[in-house]
CHARMM internal coordinates of N, CA and C (Angstrom, degrees):
IC EDIT
DIST 1 N 1 CA 1.4360
DIST 1 CA 1 C 1.5488
ANGL 1 N 1 CA 1 C 105.89
DIST 1 C 2 N 1.2791
ANGL 1 CA 1 C 2 N 117.90
DIHE 1 N 1 CA 1 C 2 N 132.03
DIST 2 N 2 CA 1.3728
ANGL 1 C 2 N 2 CA 127.16
DIHE 1 CA 1 C 2 N 2 CA 179.96
DIST 2 CA 2 C 1.4705
ANGL 2 N 2 CA 2 C 118.99
DIHE 1 C 2 N 2 CA 2 C -78.65
DIST 2 C 3 N 1.2665
ANGL 2 CA 2 C 3 N 124.95
DIHE 2 N 2 CA 2 C 3 N 157.26
DIST 3 N 3 CA 1.4067
ANGL 2 C 3 N 3 CA 121.58
DIHE 2 CA 2 C 3 N 3 CA 173.14
DIST 3 CA 3 C 1.5328
ANGL 3 N 3 CA 3 C 113.04
DIHE 2 C 3 N 3 CA 3 C -112.69
DIST 3 C 4 N 1.4383
ANGL 3 CA 3 C 4 N 114.71
DIHE 3 N 3 CA 3 C 4 N 138.41
DIST 4 N 4 CA 1.3946
ANGL 3 C 4 N 4 CA 117.84
DIHE 3 CA 3 C 4 N 4 CA -179.53
DIST 4 CA 4 C 1.5424
ANGL 4 N 4 CA 4 C 109.64
DIHE 3 C 4 N 4 CA 4 C -125.01
DIST 4 C 5 N 1.2607
ANGL 4 CA 4 C 5 N 119.02
DIHE 4 N 4 CA 4 C 5 N 131.10
DIST 5 N 5 CA 1.4438
ANGL 4 C 5 N 5 CA 123.56
DIHE 4 CA 4 C 5 N 5 CA 174.83
DIST 5 CA 5 C 1.4999
ANGL 5 N 5 CA 5 C 110.49
DIHE 4 C 5 N 5 CA 5 C -106.35
DIST 5 C 6 N 1.3219
ANGL 5 CA 5 C 6 N 119.25
DIHE 5 N 5 CA 5 C 6 N 130.63
DIST 6 N 6 CA 1.4321
ANGL 5 C 6 N 6 CA 122.49
DIHE 5 CA 5 C 6 N 6 CA 179.92
DIST 6 CA 6 C 1.4942
ANGL 6 N 6 CA 6 C 110.13
DIHE 5 C 6 N 6 CA 6 C -143.18
DIST 6 C 7 N 1.2930
ANGL 6 CA 6 C 7 N 116.88
DIHE 6 N 6 CA 6 C 7 N 159.01
DIST 7 N 7 CA 1.4404
ANGL 6 C 7 N 7 CA 122.27
DIHE 6 CA 6 C 7 N 7 CA 174.25
DIST 7 CA 7 C 1.6434
ANGL 7 N 7 CA 7 C 110.33
DIHE 6 C 7 N 7 CA 7 C -96.16
DIST 7 C 8 N 1.2560
ANGL 7 CA 7 C 8 N 113.77
DIHE 7 N 7 CA 7 C 8 N 137.88
DIST 8 N 8 CA 1.4686
ANGL 7 C 8 N 8 CA 120.64
DIHE 7 CA 7 C 8 N 8 CA 176.77
DIST 8 CA 8 C 1.4593
ANGL 8 N 8 CA 8 C 111.76
DIHE 7 C 8 N 8 CA 8 C -128.49
DIST 8 C 9 N 1.2128
ANGL 8 CA 8 C 9 N 124.06
DIHE 8 N 8 CA 8 C 9 N 150.82
DIST 9 N 9 CA 1.4314
ANGL 8 C 9 N 9 CA 123.34
DIHE 8 CA 8 C 9 N 9 CA -176.93
DIST 9 CA 9 C 1.5447
ANGL 9 N 9 CA 9 C 108.74
DIHE 8 C 9 N 9 CA 9 C -69.47
DIST 9 C 10 N 1.2622
ANGL 9 CA 9 C 10 N 122.30
DIHE 9 N 9 CA 9 C 10 N 153.96
DIST 10 N 10 CA 1.4162
ANGL 9 C 10 N 10 CA 124.55
DIHE 9 CA 9 C 10 N 10 CA 179.05
DIST 10 CA 10 C 1.4945
ANGL 10 N 10 CA 10 C 112.34
DIHE 9 C 10 N 10 CA 10 C -57.11
DIST 10 C 11 N 1.3803
ANGL 10 CA 10 C 11 N 123.04
DIHE 10 N 10 CA 10 C 11 N -42.56
DIST 11 N 11 CA 1.3635
ANGL 10 C 11 N 11 CA 125.13
DIHE 10 CA 10 C 11 N 11 CA -177.55
DIST 11 CA 11 C 1.6697
ANGL 11 N 11 CA 11 C 107.93
DIHE 10 C 11 N 11 CA 11 C -69.45
DIST 11 C 12 N 1.1824
ANGL 11 CA 11 C 12 N 120.91
DIHE 11 N 11 CA 11 C 12 N -35.95
DIST 12 N 12 CA 1.4885
ANGL 11 C 12 N 12 CA 123.14
DIHE 11 CA 11 C 12 N 12 CA -175.75
DIST 12 CA 12 C 1.4936
ANGL 12 N 12 CA 12 C 107.40
DIHE 11 C 12 N 12 CA 12 C -75.75
DIST 12 C 13 N 1.4041
ANGL 12 CA 12 C 13 N 117.53
DIHE 12 N 12 CA 12 C 13 N -34.07
DIST 13 N 13 CA 1.5204
ANGL 12 C 13 N 13 CA 119.81
DIHE 12 CA 12 C 13 N 13 CA 174.04
DIST 13 CA 13 C 1.4662
ANGL 13 N 13 CA 13 C 113.80
DIHE 12 C 13 N 13 CA 13 C -71.35
DIST 13 C 14 N 1.3890
ANGL 13 CA 13 C 14 N 112.65
DIHE 13 N 13 CA 13 C 14 N -29.96
DIST 14 N 14 CA 1.4963
ANGL 13 C 14 N 14 CA 114.86
DIHE 13 CA 13 C 14 N 14 CA 179.10
DIST 14 CA 14 C 1.7043
ANGL 14 N 14 CA 14 C 105.16
DIHE 13 C 14 N 14 CA 14 C -75.08
DIST 14 C 15 N 1.2265
ANGL 14 CA 14 C 15 N 120.80
DIHE 14 N 14 CA 14 C 15 N -41.40
DIST 15 N 15 CA 1.4749
ANGL 14 C 15 N 15 CA 120.43
DIHE 14 CA 14 C 15 N 15 CA 175.45
DIST 15 CA 15 C 1.4940
ANGL 15 N 15 CA 15 C 112.05
DIHE 14 C 15 N 15 CA 15 C -56.64
DIST 15 C 16 N 1.3313
ANGL 15 CA 15 C 16 N 113.80
DIHE 15 N 15 CA 15 C 16 N -48.48
DIST 16 N 16 CA 1.4572
ANGL 15 C 16 N 16 CA 122.04
DIHE 15 CA 15 C 16 N 16 CA 178.51
DIST 16 CA 16 C 1.6431
ANGL 16 N 16 CA 16 C 108.65
DIHE 15 C 16 N 16 CA 16 C -55.29
DIST 16 C 17 N 1.2236
ANGL 16 CA 16 C 17 N 114.56
DIHE 16 N 16 CA 16 C 17 N -52.70
DIST 17 N 17 CA 1.4837
ANGL 16 C 17 N 17 CA 114.67
DIHE 16 CA 16 C 17 N 17 CA 176.73
DIST 17 CA 17 C 1.5260
ANGL 17 N 17 CA 17 C 117.87
DIHE 16 C 17 N 17 CA 17 C -58.57
DIST 17 C 18 N 1.3569
ANGL 17 CA 17 C 18 N 116.51
DIHE 17 N 17 CA 17 C 18 N -38.37
DIST 18 N 18 CA 1.4274
ANGL 17 C 18 N 18 CA 122.20
DIHE 17 CA 17 C 18 N 18 CA -177.68
DIST 18 CA 18 C 1.6396
ANGL 18 N 18 CA 18 C 105.04
DIHE 17 C 18 N 18 CA 18 C -66.77
DIST 18 C 19 N 1.4919
ANGL 18 CA 18 C 19 N 114.25
DIHE 18 N 18 CA 18 C 19 N -46.58
DIST 19 N 19 CA 1.4245
ANGL 18 C 19 N 19 CA 113.12
DIHE 18 CA 18 C 19 N 19 CA -175.05
DIST 19 CA 19 C 1.5180
ANGL 19 N 19 CA 19 C 109.72
DIHE 18 C 19 N 19 CA 19 C -65.90
DIST 19 C 20 N 1.4244
ANGL 19 CA 19 C 20 N 116.48
DIHE 19 N 19 CA 19 C 20 N -43.57
DIST 20 N 20 CA 1.5037
ANGL 19 C 20 N 20 CA 118.21
DIHE 19 CA 19 C 20 N 20 CA -178.84
DIST 20 CA 20 C 1.4078
ANGL 20 N 20 CA 20 C 113.76
DIHE 19 C 20 N 20 CA 20 C -58.61
DIST 20 C 21 N 1.2835
ANGL 20 CA 20 C 21 N 120.40
DIHE 20 N 20 CA 20 C 21 N -37.90
DIST 21 N 21 CA 1.4027
ANGL 20 C 21 N 21 CA 124.14
DIHE 20 CA 20 C 21 N 21 CA 177.68
DIST 21 CA 21 C 1.5621
ANGL 21 N 21 CA 21 C 112.55
DIHE 20 C 21 N 21 CA 21 C -66.74
DIST 21 C 22 N 1.2550
ANGL 21 CA 21 C 22 N 114.07
DIHE 21 N 21 CA 21 C 22 N -49.59
DIST 22 N 22 CA 1.5300
ANGL 21 C 22 N 22 CA 122.05
DIHE 21 CA 21 C 22 N 22 CA 177.37
DIST 22 CA 22 C 1.5146
ANGL 22 N 22 CA 22 C 110.38
DIHE 21 C 22 N 22 CA 22 C -55.68
DIST 22 C 23 N 1.4528
ANGL 22 CA 22 C 23 N 118.56
DIHE 22 N 22 CA 22 C 23 N -43.04
DIST 23 N 23 CA 1.3106
ANGL 22 C 23 N 23 CA 121.13
DIHE 22 CA 22 C 23 N 23 CA -179.64
DIST 23 CA 23 C 1.6320
ANGL 23 N 23 CA 23 C 116.11
DIHE 22 C 23 N 23 CA 23 C -86.67
DIST 23 C 24 N 1.2492
ANGL 23 CA 23 C 24 N 115.59
DIHE 23 N 23 CA 23 C 24 N -4.33
DIST 24 N 24 CA 1.5565
ANGL 23 C 24 N 24 CA 124.24
DIHE 23 CA 23 C 24 N 24 CA -176.03
DIST 24 CA 24 C 1.4231
ANGL 24 N 24 CA 24 C 111.41
DIHE 23 C 24 N 24 CA 24 C 53.71
DIST 24 C 25 N 1.4004
ANGL 24 CA 24 C 25 N 116.03
DIHE 24 N 24 CA 24 C 25 N 51.30
DIST 25 N 25 CA 1.3110
ANGL 24 C 25 N 25 CA 119.40
DIHE 24 CA 24 C 25 N 25 CA 174.38
DIST 25 CA 25 C 1.6449
ANGL 25 N 25 CA 25 C 108.26
DIHE 24 C 25 N 25 CA 25 C -136.97
DIST 25 C 26 N 1.2902
ANGL 25 CA 25 C 26 N 116.06
DIHE 25 N 25 CA 25 C 26 N 151.61
DIST 26 N 26 CA 1.3903
ANGL 25 C 26 N 26 CA 121.07
DIHE 25 CA 25 C 26 N 26 CA 175.85
DIST 26 CA 26 C 1.5169
ANGL 26 N 26 CA 26 C 118.19
DIHE 25 C 26 N 26 CA 26 C -52.76
DIST 26 C 27 N 1.2853
ANGL 26 CA 26 C 27 N 125.83
DIHE 26 N 26 CA 26 C 27 N 140.46
DIST 27 N 27 CA 1.4556
ANGL 26 C 27 N 27 CA 122.12
DIHE 26 CA 26 C 27 N 27 CA 179.02
DIST 27 CA 27 C 1.6556
ANGL 27 N 27 CA 27 C 109.83
DIHE 26 C 27 N 27 CA 27 C -57.01
DIST 27 C 28 N 1.2889
ANGL 27 CA 27 C 28 N 116.17
DIHE 27 N 27 CA 27 C 28 N -37.03
DIST 28 N 28 CA 1.5706
ANGL 27 C 28 N 28 CA 118.08
DIHE 27 CA 27 C 28 N 28 CA -179.94
DIST 28 CA 28 C 1.4408
ANGL 28 N 28 CA 28 C 108.08
DIHE 27 C 28 N 28 CA 28 C -57.77
DIST 28 C 29 N 1.2772
ANGL 28 CA 28 C 29 N 119.08
DIHE 28 N 28 CA 28 C 29 N -38.43
DIST 29 N 29 CA 1.5206
ANGL 28 C 29 N 29 CA 118.80
DIHE 28 CA 28 C 29 N 29 CA -171.50
DIST 29 CA 29 C 1.6026
ANGL 29 N 29 CA 29 C 106.32
DIHE 28 C 29 N 29 CA 29 C -71.47
DIST 29 C 30 N 1.2905
ANGL 29 CA 29 C 30 N 119.22
DIHE 29 N 29 CA 29 C 30 N -44.18
DIST 30 N 30 CA 1.4775
ANGL 29 C 30 N 30 CA 121.59
DIHE 29 CA 29 C 30 N 30 CA 173.04
DIST 30 CA 30 C 1.5937
ANGL 30 N 30 CA 30 C 111.73
DIHE 29 C 30 N 30 CA 30 C -53.92
DIST 30 C 31 N 1.2525
ANGL 30 CA 30 C 31 N 110.99
DIHE 30 N 30 CA 30 C 31 N -46.64
DIST 31 N 31 CA 1.6010
ANGL 30 C 31 N 31 CA 115.75
DIHE 30 CA 30 C 31 N 31 CA 179.74
DIST 31 CA 31 C 1.5084
ANGL 31 N 31 CA 31 C 108.60
DIHE 30 C 31 N 31 CA 31 C -59.44
DIST 31 C 32 N 1.3517
ANGL 31 CA 31 C 32 N 117.91
DIHE 31 N 31 CA 31 C 32 N -50.90
DIST 32 N 32 CA 1.4384
ANGL 31 C 32 N 32 CA 130.86
DIHE 31 CA 31 C 32 N 32 CA -173.67
DIST 32 CA 32 C 1.6191
ANGL 32 N 32 CA 32 C 101.47
DIHE 31 C 32 N 32 CA 32 C -59.06
DIST 32 C 33 N 1.1918
ANGL 32 CA 32 C 33 N 124.78
DIHE 32 N 32 CA 32 C 33 N -49.66
DIST 33 N 33 CA 1.4119
ANGL 32 C 33 N 33 CA 124.29
DIHE 32 CA 32 C 33 N 33 CA -176.82
DIST 33 CA 33 C 1.5625
ANGL 33 N 33 CA 33 C 112.03
DIHE 32 C 33 N 33 CA 33 C -73.56
DIST 33 C 34 N 1.2669
ANGL 33 CA 33 C 34 N 116.18
DIHE 33 N 33 CA 33 C 34 N -33.91
DIST 34 N 34 CA 1.4958
ANGL 33 C 34 N 34 CA 118.96
DIHE 33 CA 33 C 34 N 34 CA 178.20
DIST 34 CA 34 C 1.4663
ANGL 34 N 34 CA 34 C 103.11
DIHE 33 C 34 N 34 CA 34 C -64.56
DIST 34 C 35 N 1.3721
ANGL 34 CA 34 C 35 N 123.62
DIHE 34 N 34 CA 34 C 35 N -47.58
DIST 35 N 35 CA 1.3562
ANGL 34 C 35 N 35 CA 125.18
DIHE 34 CA 34 C 35 N 35 CA -168.67
DIST 35 CA 35 C 1.4735
ANGL 35 N 35 CA 35 C 108.17
DIHE 34 C 35 N 35 CA 35 C -71.37
DIST 35 C 36 N 1.3043
ANGL 35 CA 35 C 36 N 118.89
DIHE 35 N 35 CA 35 C 36 N -36.20
DIST 36 N 36 CA 1.5357
ANGL 35 C 36 N 36 CA 118.01
DIHE 35 CA 35 C 36 N 36 CA 177.56
DIST 36 CA 36 C 1.4876
ANGL 36 N 36 CA 36 C 108.86
DIHE 35 C 36 N 36 CA 36 C -66.76
DIST 36 C 37 N 1.2839
ANGL 36 CA 36 C 37 N 123.29
DIHE 36 N 36 CA 36 C 37 N -44.23
DIST 37 N 37 CA 1.4053
ANGL 36 C 37 N 37 CA 130.67
DIHE 36 CA 36 C 37 N 37 CA 174.33
DIST 37 CA 37 C 1.5625
ANGL 37 N 37 CA 37 C 107.27
DIHE 36 C 37 N 37 CA 37 C -47.23
DIST 37 C 38 N 1.3417
ANGL 37 CA 37 C 38 N 117.76
DIHE 37 N 37 CA 37 C 38 N -63.29
DIST 38 N 38 CA 1.3715
ANGL 37 C 38 N 38 CA 126.93
DIHE 37 CA 37 C 38 N 38 CA 179.46
DIST 38 CA 38 C 1.5668
ANGL 38 N 38 CA 38 C 113.87
DIHE 37 C 38 N 38 CA 38 C -48.60
DIST 38 C 39 N 1.3068
ANGL 38 CA 38 C 39 N 114.97
DIHE 38 N 38 CA 38 C 39 N -49.86
DIST 39 N 39 CA 1.4885
ANGL 38 C 39 N 39 CA 121.34
DIHE 38 CA 38 C 39 N 39 CA -178.40
DIST 39 CA 39 C 1.5458
ANGL 39 N 39 CA 39 C 111.61
DIHE 38 C 39 N 39 CA 39 C -60.71
DIST 39 C 40 N 1.3839
ANGL 39 CA 39 C 40 N 113.82
DIHE 39 N 39 CA 39 C 40 N -37.69
DIST 40 N 40 CA 1.3805
ANGL 39 C 40 N 40 CA 123.12
DIHE 39 CA 39 C 40 N 40 CA 178.53
DIST 40 CA 40 C 1.5138
ANGL 40 N 40 CA 40 C 112.80
DIHE 39 C 40 N 40 CA 40 C -66.19
DIST 40 C 41 N 1.2982
ANGL 40 CA 40 C 41 N 112.13
DIHE 40 N 40 CA 40 C 41 N -38.87
DIST 41 N 41 CA 1.4894
ANGL 40 C 41 N 41 CA 120.10
DIHE 40 CA 40 C 41 N 41 CA 173.60
DIST 41 CA 41 C 1.4909
ANGL 41 N 41 CA 41 C 114.36
DIHE 40 C 41 N 41 CA 41 C -60.77
DIST 41 C 42 N 1.3586
ANGL 41 CA 41 C 42 N 113.32
DIHE 41 N 41 CA 41 C 42 N -46.39
DIST 42 N 42 CA 1.3809
ANGL 41 C 42 N 42 CA 120.57
DIHE 41 CA 41 C 42 N 42 CA 178.69
DIST 42 CA 42 C 1.5450
ANGL 42 N 42 CA 42 C 111.03
DIHE 41 C 42 N 42 CA 42 C -61.83
DIST 42 C 43 N 1.2346
ANGL 42 CA 42 C 43 N 122.70
DIHE 42 N 42 CA 42 C 43 N -39.86
DIST 43 N 43 CA 1.2736
ANGL 42 C 43 N 43 CA 131.80
DIHE 42 CA 42 C 43 N 43 CA -172.68
DIST 43 CA 43 C 1.6624
ANGL 43 N 43 CA 43 C 106.76
DIHE 42 C 43 N 43 CA 43 C -72.53
DIST 43 C 44 N 1.3620
ANGL 43 CA 43 C 44 N 108.59
DIHE 43 N 43 CA 43 C 44 N -43.54
DIST 44 N 44 CA 1.5971
ANGL 43 C 44 N 44 CA 109.23
DIHE 43 CA 43 C 44 N 44 CA 173.27
DIST 44 CA 44 C 1.5383
ANGL 44 N 44 CA 44 C 114.28
DIHE 43 C 44 N 44 CA 44 C -58.95
DIST 44 C 45 N 1.4345
ANGL 44 CA 44 C 45 N 114.88
DIHE 44 N 44 CA 44 C 45 N -37.65
DIST 45 N 45 CA 1.3573
ANGL 44 C 45 N 45 CA 122.73
DIHE 44 CA 44 C 45 N 45 CA -179.88
DIST 45 CA 45 C 1.5058
ANGL 45 N 45 CA 45 C 116.17
DIHE 44 C 45 N 45 CA 45 C -64.85
DIST 45 C 46 N 1.3764
ANGL 45 CA 45 C 46 N 113.95
DIHE 45 N 45 CA 45 C 46 N -38.23
DIST 46 N 46 CA 1.3714
ANGL 45 C 46 N 46 CA 123.05
DIHE 45 CA 45 C 46 N 46 CA -178.36
DIST 46 CA 46 C 1.6144
ANGL 46 N 46 CA 46 C 104.57
DIHE 45 C 46 N 46 CA 46 C -66.23
DIST 46 C 47 N 1.4642
ANGL 46 CA 46 C 47 N 115.73
DIHE 46 N 46 CA 46 C 47 N -45.79
DIST 47 N 47 CA 1.4289
ANGL 46 C 47 N 47 CA 123.02
DIHE 46 CA 46 C 47 N 47 CA 179.50
DIST 47 CA 47 C 1.6021
ANGL 47 N 47 CA 47 C 109.60
DIHE 46 C 47 N 47 CA 47 C -55.84
DIST 47 C 48 N 1.2198
ANGL 47 CA 47 C 48 N 115.44
DIHE 47 N 47 CA 47 C 48 N -49.06
DIST 48 N 48 CA 1.5097
ANGL 47 C 48 N 48 CA 122.14
DIHE 47 CA 47 C 48 N 48 CA -179.40
DIST 48 CA 48 C 1.3902
ANGL 48 N 48 CA 48 C 112.31
DIHE 47 C 48 N 48 CA 48 C -62.20
DIST 48 C 49 N 1.4102
ANGL 48 CA 48 C 49 N 119.07
DIHE 48 N 48 CA 48 C 49 N -42.78
DIST 49 N 49 CA 1.3786
ANGL 48 C 49 N 49 CA 118.67
DIHE 48 CA 48 C 49 N 49 CA -179.93
DIST 49 CA 49 C 1.5499
ANGL 49 N 49 CA 49 C 110.06
DIHE 48 C 49 N 49 CA 49 C -69.07
DIST 49 C 50 N 1.3117
ANGL 49 CA 49 C 50 N 121.71
DIHE 49 N 49 CA 49 C 50 N -30.39
DIST 50 N 50 CA 1.3718
ANGL 49 C 50 N 50 CA 123.53
DIHE 49 CA 49 C 50 N 50 CA -177.45
DIST 50 CA 50 C 1.6191
ANGL 50 N 50 CA 50 C 111.16
DIHE 49 C 50 N 50 CA 50 C -72.81
DIST 50 C 51 N 1.3478
ANGL 50 CA 50 C 51 N 110.81
DIHE 50 N 50 CA 50 C 51 N -31.24
DIST 51 N 51 CA 1.4582
ANGL 50 C 51 N 51 CA 114.22
DIHE 50 CA 50 C 51 N 51 CA 171.23
DIST 51 CA 51 C 1.6240
ANGL 51 N 51 CA 51 C 115.14
DIHE 50 C 51 N 51 CA 51 C -72.90
DIST 51 C 52 N 1.2731
ANGL 51 CA 51 C 52 N 107.04
DIHE 51 N 51 CA 51 C 52 N -34.62
DIST 52 N 52 CA 1.5537
ANGL 51 C 52 N 52 CA 107.69
DIHE 51 CA 51 C 52 N 52 CA 172.24
DIST 52 CA 52 C 1.4533
ANGL 52 N 52 CA 52 C 116.14
DIHE 51 C 52 N 52 CA 52 C -62.02
DIST 52 C 53 N 1.3231
ANGL 52 CA 52 C 53 N 112.94
DIHE 52 N 52 CA 52 C 53 N -47.73
DIST 53 N 53 CA 1.4655
ANGL 52 C 53 N 53 CA 116.11
DIHE 52 CA 52 C 53 N 53 CA 172.68
DIST 53 CA 53 C 1.4356
ANGL 53 N 53 CA 53 C 118.06
DIHE 52 C 53 N 53 CA 53 C -59.34
DIST 53 C 54 N 1.2718
ANGL 53 CA 53 C 54 N 118.59
DIHE 53 N 53 CA 53 C 54 N -34.88
DIST 54 N 54 CA 1.3932
ANGL 53 C 54 N 54 CA 124.48
DIHE 53 CA 53 C 54 N 54 CA -179.06
DIST 54 CA 54 C 1.6035
ANGL 54 N 54 CA 54 C 109.49
DIHE 53 C 54 N 54 CA 54 C -69.89
DIST 54 C 55 N 1.3270
ANGL 54 CA 54 C 55 N 113.02
DIHE 54 N 54 CA 54 C 55 N -36.12
DIST 55 N 55 CA 1.5486
ANGL 54 C 55 N 55 CA 118.16
DIHE 54 CA 54 C 55 N 55 CA -172.14
DIST 55 CA 55 C 1.5686
ANGL 55 N 55 CA 55 C 104.01
DIHE 54 C 55 N 55 CA 55 C -70.19
DIST 55 C 56 N 1.2278
ANGL 55 CA 55 C 56 N 119.32
DIHE 55 N 55 CA 55 C 56 N -14.92
DIST 56 N 56 CA 1.6280
ANGL 55 C 56 N 56 CA 123.23
DIHE 55 CA 55 C 56 N 56 CA 179.98
DIST 56 CA 56 C 1.4055
ANGL 56 N 56 CA 56 C 105.86
DIHE 55 C 56 N 56 CA 56 C -91.16
DIST 56 C 57 N 1.3301
ANGL 56 CA 56 C 57 N 127.36
DIHE 56 N 56 CA 56 C 57 N -9.12
DIST 57 N 57 CA 1.4580
ANGL 56 C 57 N 57 CA 126.16
DIHE 56 CA 56 C 57 N 57 CA -175.25
DIST 57 CA 57 C 1.6063
ANGL 57 N 57 CA 57 C 105.62
DIHE 56 C 57 N 57 CA 57 C -92.76
DIST 57 C 58 N 1.3687
ANGL 57 CA 57 C 58 N 110.05
DIHE 57 N 57 CA 57 C 58 N 107.17
DIST 58 N 58 CA 1.5791
ANGL 57 C 58 N 58 CA 108.00
DIHE 57 CA 57 C 58 N 58 CA -176.94
DIST 58 CA 58 C 1.5109
ANGL 58 N 58 CA 58 C 117.99
DIHE 57 C 58 N 58 CA 58 C -63.78
DIST 58 C 59 N 1.3008
ANGL 58 CA 58 C 59 N 120.94
DIHE 58 N 58 CA 58 C 59 N -27.74
DIST 59 N 59 CA 1.4462
ANGL 58 C 59 N 59 CA 128.24
DIHE 58 CA 58 C 59 N 59 CA 176.46
DIST 59 CA 59 C 1.6399
ANGL 59 N 59 CA 59 C 108.67
DIHE 58 C 59 N 59 CA 59 C -59.46
DIST 59 C 60 N 1.2999
ANGL 59 CA 59 C 60 N 107.46
DIHE 59 N 59 CA 59 C 60 N -53.83
DIST 60 N 60 CA 1.5773
ANGL 59 C 60 N 60 CA 115.76
DIHE 59 CA 59 C 60 N 60 CA 179.29
DIST 60 CA 60 C 1.4689
ANGL 60 N 60 CA 60 C 105.10
DIHE 59 C 60 N 60 CA 60 C -57.64
DIST 60 C 61 N 1.3398
ANGL 60 CA 60 C 61 N 125.56
DIHE 60 N 60 CA 60 C 61 N -55.30
DIST 61 N 61 CA 1.3530
ANGL 60 C 61 N 61 CA 125.45
DIHE 60 CA 60 C 61 N 61 CA -174.09
DIST 61 CA 61 C 1.5659
ANGL 61 N 61 CA 61 C 111.88
DIHE 60 C 61 N 61 CA 61 C -60.13
DIST 61 C 62 N 1.1240
ANGL 61 CA 61 C 62 N 117.06
DIHE 61 N 61 CA 61 C 62 N -41.10
DIST 62 N 62 CA 1.4973
ANGL 61 C 62 N 62 CA 122.05
DIHE 61 CA 61 C 62 N 62 CA 168.75
DIST 62 CA 62 C 1.5440
ANGL 62 N 62 CA 62 C 112.30
DIHE 61 C 62 N 62 CA 62 C -52.53
DIST 62 C 63 N 1.2540
ANGL 62 CA 62 C 63 N 117.56
DIHE 62 N 62 CA 62 C 63 N -50.16
DIST 63 N 63 CA 1.5436
ANGL 62 C 63 N 63 CA 118.25
DIHE 62 CA 62 C 63 N 63 CA 175.54
DIST 63 CA 63 C 1.5445
ANGL 63 N 63 CA 63 C 114.52
DIHE 62 C 63 N 63 CA 63 C -61.32
DIST 63 C 64 N 1.3567
ANGL 63 CA 63 C 64 N 111.57
DIHE 63 N 63 CA 63 C 64 N -35.68
DIST 64 N 64 CA 1.4323
ANGL 63 C 64 N 64 CA 117.23
DIHE 63 CA 63 C 64 N 64 CA 178.20
DIST 64 CA 64 C 1.4900
ANGL 64 N 64 CA 64 C 113.23
DIHE 63 C 64 N 64 CA 64 C -67.96
DIST 64 C 65 N 1.3722
ANGL 64 CA 64 C 65 N 117.21
DIHE 64 N 64 CA 64 C 65 N -42.53
DIST 65 N 65 CA 1.4548
ANGL 64 C 65 N 65 CA 124.10
DIHE 64 CA 64 C 65 N 65 CA 175.47
DIST 65 CA 65 C 1.4151
ANGL 65 N 65 CA 65 C 108.81
DIHE 64 C 65 N 65 CA 65 C -57.82
DIST 65 C 66 N 1.2919
ANGL 65 CA 65 C 66 N 118.81
DIHE 65 N 65 CA 65 C 66 N -49.08
DIST 66 N 66 CA 1.4909
ANGL 65 C 66 N 66 CA 122.93
DIHE 65 CA 65 C 66 N 66 CA -175.60
DIST 66 CA 66 C 1.5281
ANGL 66 N 66 CA 66 C 111.02
DIHE 65 C 66 N 66 CA 66 C -63.95
DIST 66 C 67 N 1.2493
ANGL 66 CA 66 C 67 N 112.77
DIHE 66 N 66 CA 66 C 67 N -34.26
DIST 67 N 67 CA 1.5724
ANGL 66 C 67 N 67 CA 120.45
DIHE 66 CA 66 C 67 N 67 CA 177.05
DIST 67 CA 67 C 1.5523
ANGL 67 N 67 CA 67 C 107.45
DIHE 66 C 67 N 67 CA 67 C -66.65
DIST 67 C 68 N 1.3095
ANGL 67 CA 67 C 68 N 117.44
DIHE 67 N 67 CA 67 C 68 N -43.52
DIST 68 N 68 CA 1.5594
ANGL 67 C 68 N 68 CA 119.58
DIHE 67 CA 67 C 68 N 68 CA 177.43
DIST 68 CA 68 C 1.5869
ANGL 68 N 68 CA 68 C 112.09
DIHE 67 C 68 N 68 CA 68 C -64.36
DIST 68 C 69 N 1.2549
ANGL 68 CA 68 C 69 N 111.40
DIHE 68 N 68 CA 68 C 69 N -43.54
DIST 69 N 69 CA 1.5185
ANGL 68 C 69 N 69 CA 118.33
DIHE 68 CA 68 C 69 N 69 CA 179.15
DIST 69 CA 69 C 1.6733
ANGL 69 N 69 CA 69 C 107.09
DIHE 68 C 69 N 69 CA 69 C -57.56
DIST 69 C 70 N 1.2752
ANGL 69 CA 69 C 70 N 114.38
DIHE 69 N 69 CA 69 C 70 N -39.45
DIST 70 N 70 CA 1.4694
ANGL 69 C 70 N 70 CA 119.76
DIHE 69 CA 69 C 70 N 70 CA -176.34
DIST 70 CA 70 C 1.5800
ANGL 70 N 70 CA 70 C 111.66
DIHE 69 C 70 N 70 CA 70 C -66.08
DIST 70 C 71 N 1.3593
ANGL 70 CA 70 C 71 N 114.37
DIHE 70 N 70 CA 70 C 71 N -36.46
DIST 71 N 71 CA 1.4233
ANGL 70 C 71 N 71 CA 119.84
DIHE 70 CA 70 C 71 N 71 CA -179.52
DIST 71 CA 71 C 1.5379
ANGL 71 N 71 CA 71 C 109.99
DIHE 70 C 71 N 71 CA 71 C -83.14
DIST 71 C 72 N 1.3397
ANGL 71 CA 71 C 72 N 121.98
DIHE 71 N 71 CA 71 C 72 N -22.61
DIST 72 N 72 CA 1.4140
ANGL 71 C 72 N 72 CA 122.31
DIHE 71 CA 71 C 72 N 72 CA 173.37
DIST 72 CA 72 C 1.5343
ANGL 72 N 72 CA 72 C 110.05
DIHE 71 C 72 N 72 CA 72 C -74.02
DIST 72 C 73 N 1.2996
ANGL 72 CA 72 C 73 N 119.07
DIHE 72 N 72 CA 72 C 73 N -31.96
DIST 73 N 73 CA 1.3554
ANGL 72 C 73 N 73 CA 122.07
DIHE 72 CA 72 C 73 N 73 CA 171.34
DIST 73 CA 73 C 1.5265
ANGL 73 N 73 CA 73 C 117.41
DIHE 72 C 73 N 73 CA 73 C -64.82
DIST 73 C 74 N 1.2636
ANGL 73 CA 73 C 74 N 115.08
DIHE 73 N 73 CA 73 C 74 N -36.06
DIST 74 N 74 CA 1.4549
ANGL 73 C 74 N 74 CA 122.75
DIHE 73 CA 73 C 74 N 74 CA 179.12
DIST 74 CA 74 C 1.4669
ANGL 74 N 74 CA 74 C 115.18
DIHE 73 C 74 N 74 CA 74 C -74.37
DIST 74 C 75 N 1.2637
ANGL 74 CA 74 C 75 N 116.09
DIHE 74 N 74 CA 74 C 75 N -17.27
DIST 75 N 75 CA 1.6084
ANGL 74 C 75 N 75 CA 119.36
DIHE 74 CA 74 C 75 N 75 CA -178.22
DIST 75 CA 75 C 1.4052
ANGL 75 N 75 CA 75 C 111.45
DIHE 74 C 75 N 75 CA 75 C -102.96
END
COOR INIT
IC SEED 1 N 1 CA 1 C
IC BUILD
């Protein structure tokens, strides 16, 4: 495991300490969980954006429609 040193505002550090104490977990665990959650949200957002861009591409939509028609014929 690597070590990371960072600066946090006094108010944020206080909030972190209060929550960690209330939950009986170390501060680094809260930070790790929050960062994982945030990175997952960013990844989901990128995924959604890529689908939105793809939906505007007429050629891709044509291929998707052809694929759906193929599956409709198979069922």
